[in-house]
C-alpha positions as CSV (number, residue, x, y, z in Angstrom):
1,X,0.0,0.0,0.0
2,X,1.1,3.6,-0.4
3,X,1.2,6.2,2.0
4,X,-1.8,5.7,4.3
5,X,-4.1,8.8,4.4
6,X,-4.3,10.2,8.0
7,X,-7.9,9.5,8.5
8,X,-7.4,5.8,7.6
9,X,-5.1,5.1,10.5
10,X,-8.1,4.5,12.7
11,X,-8.7,1.3,10.9
12,X,-5.8,-0.1,9.2
13,X,-3.1,-2.2,11.0
14,X,0.1,-3.5,9.8
15,X,-0.6,-6.9,11.6
16,X,-0.8,-9.5,9.3
17,X,-4.0,-11.9,9.3
18,X,-4.5,-15.0,10.7
19,X,-3.7,-18.4,9.1
20,X,-7.2,-19.7,9.8
21,X,-10.3,-17.8,10.0
22,X,-12.5,-17.3,13.2
23,X,-15.3,-15.2,13.7
24,X,-14.5,-11.7,14.1
25,X,-10.8,-12.5,14.0
26,X,-9.4,-9.1,14.0
27,X,-8.4,-7.7,17.4
28,X,-10.4,-4.7,17.2
29,X,-13.9,-4.3,15.6
30,X,-12.4,-1.1,13.6
31,X,-9.1,-3.2,12.7
32,X,-8.3,-4.3,9.1
33,X,-5.1,-5.6,8.8
34,X,-3.0,-3.7,6.2
35,X,-1.5,-7.1,5.0
36,X,-5.4,-7.8,3.8
37,X,-5.8,-4.3,2.0
38,X,-2.4,-5.0,0.4
39,X,-3.3,-8.6,-0.9
40,X,-6.8,-7.2,-2.2
41,X,-4.9,-4.3,-4.1
42,X,-2.4,-6.5,-5.6
43,X,-4.9,-8.7,-7.2
44,X,-7.4,-6.0,-8.4
45,X,-5.8,-5.2,-11.7
46,X,-5.8,-8.6,-12.9
47,X,-9.4,-9.3,-11.7
48,X,-10.5,-5.9,-13.5
49,X,-8.7,-6.8,-16.8
50,X,-10.2,-10.2,-16.9
51,X,-13.7,-9.7,-15.4
52,X,-13.4,-13.1,-13.6
53,X,-14.6,-13.4,-10.0
54,X,-12.0,-12.0,-7.7
55,X,-11.0,-15.4,-5.9
56,X,-7.5,-14.1,-5.0
57,X,-9.0,-10.7,-3.2
58,X,-12.0,-12.8,-1.7
59,X,-9.8,-15.5,-0.3
60,X,-7.5,-12.8,1.4
61,X,-11.0,-11.3,3.1
62,X,-11.7,-14.7,4.1
63,X,-8.7,-15.4,5.7
64,X,-8.7,-12.4,7.7
65,X,-12.0,-13.3,9.2
66,X,-13.7,-10.0,8.0
67,X,-16.6,-11.9,6.2
68,X,-18.3,-13.2,9.6
69,X,-17.1,-9.9,11.4
70,X,-20.9,-9.1,11.8
71,X,-21.9,-12.3,13.0
72,X,-24.0,-11.7,16.1
73,X,-22.5,-12.8,19.6
74,X,-25.1,-15.2,20.4
75,X,-23.5,-17.3,17.3
76,X,-20.0,-16.8,18.8
77,X,-19.2,-13.9,16.5
78,X,-17.6,-10.5,17.4
79,X,-21.3,-8.6,16.8
80,X,-20.1,-6.2,14.4
81,X,-22.4,-3.1,13.7
82,X,-23.2,-1.5,10.6
83,X,-20.6,1.1,11.5
84,X,-18.0,-1.6,11.8
85,X,-19.2,-2.7,8.7
86,X,-18.7,0.5,6.9
87,X,-15.3,0.8,8.1
88,X,-14.3,-2.6,6.7
89,X,-15.8,-1.7,3.5
90,X,-13.8,1.6,3.2
91,X,-10.4,-0.2,3.9
92,X,-11.4,-3.1,1.3
93,X,-12.4,-0.6,-1.2
94,X,-9.0,1.0,-1.1
95,X,-7.8,-2.4,-2.6
96,X,-10.6,-3.4,-5.0
97,X,-14.2,-2.0,-4.5
98,X,-15.6,-5.2,-6.5
99,X,-14.2,-7.5,-3.5
100,X,-15.6,-5.1,-1.0
101,X,-19.1,-5.0,-2.7
102,X,-19.1,-9.0,-2.7
103,X,-18.1,-8.8,1.0
104,X,-20.7,-6.3,1.7
105,X,-23.9,-8.4,0.7
106,X,-22.3,-11.1,3.2
107,X,-21.6,-8.5,5.9
108,X,-25.3,-6.9,5.6
109,X,-26.8,-10.5,5.5
110,X,-25.1,-11.4,9.1
111,X,-26.4,-8.0,10.4
112,X,-30.0,-8.8,9.1
113,X,-29.9,-12.0,11.1
114,X,-28.3,-10.4,14.3
115,X,-31.2,-7.9,14.2
116,X,-34.2,-10.2,13.0
117,X,-33.4,-13.8,13.5
118,X,-35.1,-14.5,10.4
119,X,-33.1,-17.7,9.4
120,X,-33.9,-21.0,11.0
121,X,-31.2,-21.6,13.4
122,X,-30.0,-24.8,12.4
123,X,-29.7,-23.7,8.8
124,X,-27.8,-20.5,9.8
125,X,-25.5,-22.5,12.2
126,X,-24.7,-24.8,9.1
127,X,-23.6,-22.2,7.1
128,X,-21.4,-20.8,9.8
129,X,-19.8,-23.7,10.4
130,X,-19.1,-24.0,6.4
131,X,-17.6,-20.5,6.6
132,X,-14.6,-21.9,8.8
133,X,-13.4,-23.9,5.7
134,X,-14.3,-21.5,2.6
135,X,-15.8,-18.0,1.8
136,X,-19.4,-18.1,2.9
137,X,-20.9,-15.5,0.2
138,X,-24.4,-14.6,0.4
139,X,-26.3,-12.0,-1.8
140,X,-30.1,-11.1,-2.7
141,X,-31.0,-11.7,-6.0
142,X,-34.0,-9.5,-6.2
143,X,-33.9,-7.4,-9.5
144,X,-35.6,-8.9,-12.6
145,X,-35.7,-8.0,-16.1
146,X,-39.0,-6.8,-16.2
147,X,-39.6,-5.6,-12.8
148,X,-36.3,-3.5,-12.5
149,X,-35.5,-2.4,-9.2
150,X,-37.8,-3.5,-6.1
151,X,-36.8,-0.3,-4.6
152,X,-39.3,1.4,-7.3
153,X,-42.0,-0.7,-6.2
154,X,-43.6,-4.0,-7.8
155,X,-43.4,-7.7,-7.1
156,X,-41.5,-10.4,-8.4
157,X,-42.5,-12.8,-11.4
158,X,-39.9,-15.5,-10.0
159,X,-42.3,-18.3,-8.5
160,X,-41.6,-20.7,-5.8
161,X,-43.6,-23.7,-6.1
162,X,-44.7,-26.1,-3.0
163,X,-43.2,-29.8,-3.6
164,X,-43.3,-32.6,-1.7
165,X,-39.8,-32.0,-0.2
166,X,-40.0,-28.1,-0.3
167,X,-40.1,-25.5,-2.9
168,X,-39.2,-25.6,-6.3
169,X,-37.7,-22.0,-7.6
170,X,-38.1,-20.5,-11.3
171,X,-37.4,-17.2,-12.6
172,X,-34.7,-14.8,-13.9
173,X,-32.7,-12.3,-11.7
174,X,-30.4,-9.4,-12.9
175,X,-27.2,-7.7,-11.5
176,X,-26.6,-10.7,-8.8
177,X,-23.1,-9.5,-7.6
178,X,-20.6,-12.0,-7.4
179,X,-23.0,-14.6,-9.3
180,X,-20.1,-17.0,-10.2
181,X,-18.5,-17.2,-6.5
182,X,-21.6,-16.9,-4.2
183,X,-22.2,-20.0,-2.0
184,X,-25.9,-19.0,-1.7
185,X,-28.4,-16.7,-3.6
186,X,-31.1,-15.3,-1.7
187,X,-34.1,-15.4,-4.1
188,X,-37.1,-13.0,-3.7
189,X,-40.1,-15.1,-5.1
190,X,-43.8,-15.2,-5.0
191,X,-45.4,-18.6,-3.7
192,X,-47.8,-20.4,-5.8
193,X,-50.2,-20.7,-2.7
194,X,-53.8,-19.1,-2.6
195,X,-53.8,-16.5,-1.5
196,X,-50.0,-16.0,-2.7
197,X,-47.0,-14.9,-0.3
198,X,-43.5,-13.5,-1.0
199,X,-40.3,-13.8,0.5
200,X,-36.8,-14.8,0.0
201,X,-35.6,-18.4,-0.7
202,X,-32.1,-19.7,0.0
203,X,-30.8,-21.4,-2.8
204,X,-27.3,-22.9,-2.8
205,X,-25.3,-22.4,-5.7
206,X,-24.3,-25.3,-7.9
207,X,-27.8,-26.9,-8.0
208,X,-29.2,-28.4,-11.2
209,X,-31.3,-25.9,-12.9
210,X,-29.0,-22.9,-12.1
211,X,-27.5,-21.1,-14.8
212,X,-25.4,-18.1,-14.6
213,X,-25.7,-16.0,-17.9
214,X,-22.6,-13.7,-18.3
215,X,-23.8,-10.6,-19.6
216,X,-22.2,-8.0,-17.0
217,X,-20.1,-5.9,-19.5
218,X,-19.7,-2.7,-17.4
219,X,-17.7,0.3,-17.4
220,X,-16.3,-0.1,-14.2
221,X,-16.8,-2.7,-11.0
222,X,-15.8,-5.3,-13.8
223,X,-14.9,-8.2,-11.1
224,X,-18.0,-7.8,-9.4
225,X,-19.6,-10.2,-11.7
226,X,-23.2,-9.0,-11.5
227,X,-24.4,-11.2,-14.2
228,X,-28.0,-12.5,-14.7
229,X,-29.0,-15.8,-13.1
230,X,-31.6,-18.2,-14.4
231,X,-33.5,-20.5,-12.1
232,X,-35.3,-23.4,-13.5
233,X,-37.3,-25.7,-11.1
234,X,-34.6,-25.5,-8.8
235,X,-35.6,-27.5,-5.7
236,X,-34.6,-26.4,-2.0
237,X,-35.7,-27.7,1.3
238,X,-38.7,-26.3,3.0
239,X,-37.0,-24.5,5.7
240,X,-35.1,-22.4,3.3
241,X,-38.1,-20.1,2.5
242,X,-37.6,-17.1,4.9
243,X,-39.9,-13.9,5.9
244,X,-42.9,-15.2,3.6
245,X,-45.6,-12.6,4.0
246,X,-48.9,-11.3,2.3
247,X,-47.6,-9.1,-1.0
248,X,-49.3,-6.3,0.6
249,X,-46.7,-5.7,3.2
250,X,-43.8,-6.9,1.3
251,X,-42.4,-3.8,-0.4
252,X,-39.0,-2.7,0.3
253,X,-38.6,0.1,2.5
254,X,-36.3,2.8,1.0
255,X,-36.2,4.4,4.7
256,X,-35.0,1.2,6.4
257,X,-32.3,0.8,4.2
258,X,-30.7,4.1,4.5
259,X,-28.0,3.4,6.9
260,X,-27.4,0.2,4.6
261,X,-26.8,2.2,1.4
262,X,-24.8,4.8,3.5
263,X,-22.3,2.0,4.7
264,X,-22.1,0.7,1.1
265,X,-21.0,4.4,0.1
266,X,-17.7,3.9,2.5
267,X,-16.4,1.2,-0.1
268,X,-16.5,4.0,-2.7
269,X,-14.8,6.4,0.0
270,X,-11.9,3.5,-0.2
271,X,-12.0,4.2,-4.0
272,X,-11.3,8.0,-3.6
273,X,-8.6,7.3,-1.2
274,X,-6.9,5.2,-3.4
275,X,-7.2,7.7,-6.5
276,X,-6.0,10.3,-4.1
277,X,-2.9,8.3,-3.1
278,X,-2.1,8.0,-6.8
279,X,-2.6,11.6,-7.4
280,X,0.0,12.4,-4.9
281,X,2.4,9.7,-5.6
282,X,2.5,10.9,-9.2
283,X,2.7,14.8,-8.2
284,X,5.6,13.7,-5.9
285,X,7.6,11.6,-8.2
286,X,7.0,13.8,-11.5
287,X,9.9,16.0,-12.1
288,X,9.9,17.6,-15.5
289,X,13.1,18.4,-16.8
290,X,12.4,22.3,-17.3
291,X,11.0,22.6,-13.7
292,X,13.9,20.7,-11.8
293,X,11.6,19.7,-8.9
294,X,8.6,17.6,-8.5
295,X,5.4,19.2,-9.5
296,X,3.8,18.5,-6.1
297,X,5.5,22.0,-5.2
298,X,3.7,23.9,-7.7
299,X,1.0,26.3,-6.7
300,X,-1.6,24.3,-9.2
301,X,-1.0,21.0,-7.6
302,X,-0.8,22.1,-3.9
303,X,-4.3,23.5,-4.6
304,X,-5.5,20.5,-6.7
305,X,-4.6,18.6,-3.8
306,X,-6.2,20.8,-1.3
307,X,-9.3,20.3,-3.3
308,X,-9.3,16.6,-3.4
309,X,-8.5,16.3,0.0
310,X,-11.4,18.7,1.1
311,X,-13.8,16.6,-0.9
312,X,-12.4,13.1,0.1
313,X,-12.0,14.0,3.8
314,X,-15.2,15.7,3.9
315,X,-17.0,12.4,2.6
316,X,-15.4,10.5,5.0
317,X,-16.6,12.8,7.9
318,X,-20.4,12.7,6.4
319,X,-20.4,8.9,6.1
320,X,-19.1,8.2,9.5
321,X,-20.3,10.9,11.6
322,X,-23.7,10.2,10.3
323,X,-23.4,6.2,11.0
324,X,-22.1,7.0,14.4
325,X,-24.5,9.7,15.7
326,X,-27.4,9.9,13.3
327,X,-28.2,6.3,12.7
328,X,-31.8,6.9,13.6
329,X,-32.2,10.0,11.5
330,X,-33.4,8.5,8.0
331,X,-33.2,11.8,6.3
332,X,-29.5,12.6,7.7
333,X,-28.5,9.2,6.3
334,X,-29.9,9.7,3.1
335,X,-28.2,13.3,2.8
336,X,-24.9,12.1,4.0
337,X,-24.9,9.5,1.4
338,X,-26.0,11.6,-1.4
339,X,-23.6,14.4,-0.5
340,X,-20.6,12.1,0.4
341,X,-21.5,10.4,-3.5
342,X,-21.2,13.5,-5.1
343,X,-17.9,14.4,-3.5
344,X,-16.2,11.1,-4.0
345,X,-17.1,11.2,-7.7
346,X,-15.9,15.0,-8.3
347,X,-12.7,14.1,-6.2
348,X,-11.8,11.4,-8.5
349,X,-12.5,13.4,-11.6
350,X,-10.3,16.2,-10.3
351,X,-7.5,14.0,-9.8
352,X,-7.7,12.5,-13.2
353,X,-8.1,15.8,-15.0
354,X,-5.4,17.3,-13.0
355,X,-2.8,14.7,-14.0
356,X,-3.9,14.7,-17.6
357,X,-3.0,12.3,-20.0
358,X,-1.0,9.8,-17.8
359,X,-4.2,9.8,-15.4
360,X,-6.1,8.0,-18.2
361,X,-3.7,5.4,-18.6
362,X,-4.0,1.8,-16.8
363,X,-0.4,2.2,-15.2
364,X,-1.1,4.6,-12.7
365,X,-4.3,3.3,-11.5
366,X,-6.4,6.3,-11.9
367,X,-8.2,5.0,-14.8
368,X,-9.7,2.2,-13.1
369,X,-10.8,4.4,-10.0
370,X,-12.5,6.6,-12.4
371,X,-14.3,4.2,-13.9
372,X,-15.1,2.5,-10.2
373,X,-16.3,5.5,-8.7
374,X,-19.1,6.0,-11.4
375,X,-21.1,3.5,-9.4
376,X,-21.1,5.5,-6.0
377,X,-24.7,6.4,-6.5
378,X,-26.0,3.8,-8.6
379,X,-27.2,1.7,-5.9
380,X,-30.8,1.1,-4.9
381,X,-32.4,3.5,-3.8
382,X,-30.8,5.3,-6.7
383,X,-30.2,9.4,-6.6
384,X,-33.6,10.2,-8.0
385,X,-35.7,8.1,-5.6
386,X,-33.6,9.3,-2.8
387,X,-33.9,13.2,-3.7
388,X,-37.9,12.4,-4.2
389,X,-37.9,11.2,-0.8
390,X,-36.2,14.3,0.4
391,X,-38.1,16.6,-1.6
392,X,-41.4,15.3,-0.4
393,X,-40.3,15.3,3.2
394,X,-39.4,19.0,2.7
395,X,-42.6,19.8,1.3
396,X,-44.4,17.9,4.5
397,X,-42.2,20.0,6.7
398,X,-43.4,23.4,5.3
399,X,-46.9,22.4,5.2
400,X,-46.6,21.3,9.2
401,X,-44.9,24.9,9.6
402,X,-47.9,26.7,8.3
403,X,-50.4,24.3,10.2
404,X,-48.5,25.1,13.3
405,X,-48.4,28.8,12.5
406,X,-52.2,29.0,12.0
407,X,-52.9,27.1,14.9
408,X,-50.8,29.6,17.3
409,X,-52.1,32.7,15.8
410,X,-54.4,34.5,18.1
411,X,-58.4,34.5,17.0
412,X,-59.5,38.1,16.2
413,X,-61.3,39.7,18.9
414,X,-65.0,39.6,19.0
415,X,-66.8,43.2,18.6
416,X,-69.0,43.9,21.2
417,X,-72.7,44.7,20.4
């Protein structure tokens, strides 16, 4: 790794990861081994270039024990929080945001089980036992070709049919991050019952009837492998159906996911910090013959460095202050996510534009960071959905203020007869 940024020191350690993973292996809930981040970063260019599943990076995260860091203490885990997850994702994002994104889905799943206990206990414990030998990788398969993002409303066409042994799953999902490497898909589907219910079905990868359709061809985040997955009569046990409810109450609540999407933004903070590192390294080592000293000393590059630092460090402050101190304030979390995301995107663009032609070449690394940072506000709920929520809330506040002012206004005095 290159020079650590000052605000990264709180969560990066020079300690090497343990040889064998255990739940919550890091000695501190906010400690990520520098060796883990370095291993992820070293493997990132090849993974980005090939677009194949980033096994080298994922195996490094697995060896560190970070994938199970948010497992609840009642299951023998460290009970990491959403804030801890964000800290981990920021560190991993400095190495490879695709690895961080795949890891995030598993970290968030463990957080969900810690809060809701919606998995059958035996099933969840079996998965945790598997995690000691190999990376346990879980991700929700929710988006569909016709439905689009569930965050915008709508119900799944994917169907779960009752069988004598459990469920048979059929349907197609889009943007299934980490599709080739997942151990389990968490498939959102409706049942063939009368009345129908909707819920999540735990589908182990590799079963007959599962086909990964390799159509992820993206500007950035290439190693995330967010391909389509088709399920054709995939048989799973009855216990693998979770949270089966009436469709009328099944809509995903954008507000409930505000903290999670802000934590996800932290991995792009890592991308921007890596871009900042690349910018500084270039400025400090580039010595034009007509100048005689590094361009880092010039007023222009000092100013550019300051602008980048303002945006990146400001975004870090927004993300972690909101998660640490405003976790119950949905609108504050949404604002922090949008503002931080815009700042991070701008910071990387400034770095690339400031360096010029070398910034667009693969050797420096900035070109990859520029491509990856474009995804910072793409995750659901998307930017326009979030802005609409804030806009409606602003209208409601204004209406309430007018109502309060009217109620507080004194009634006109009655004239005497």
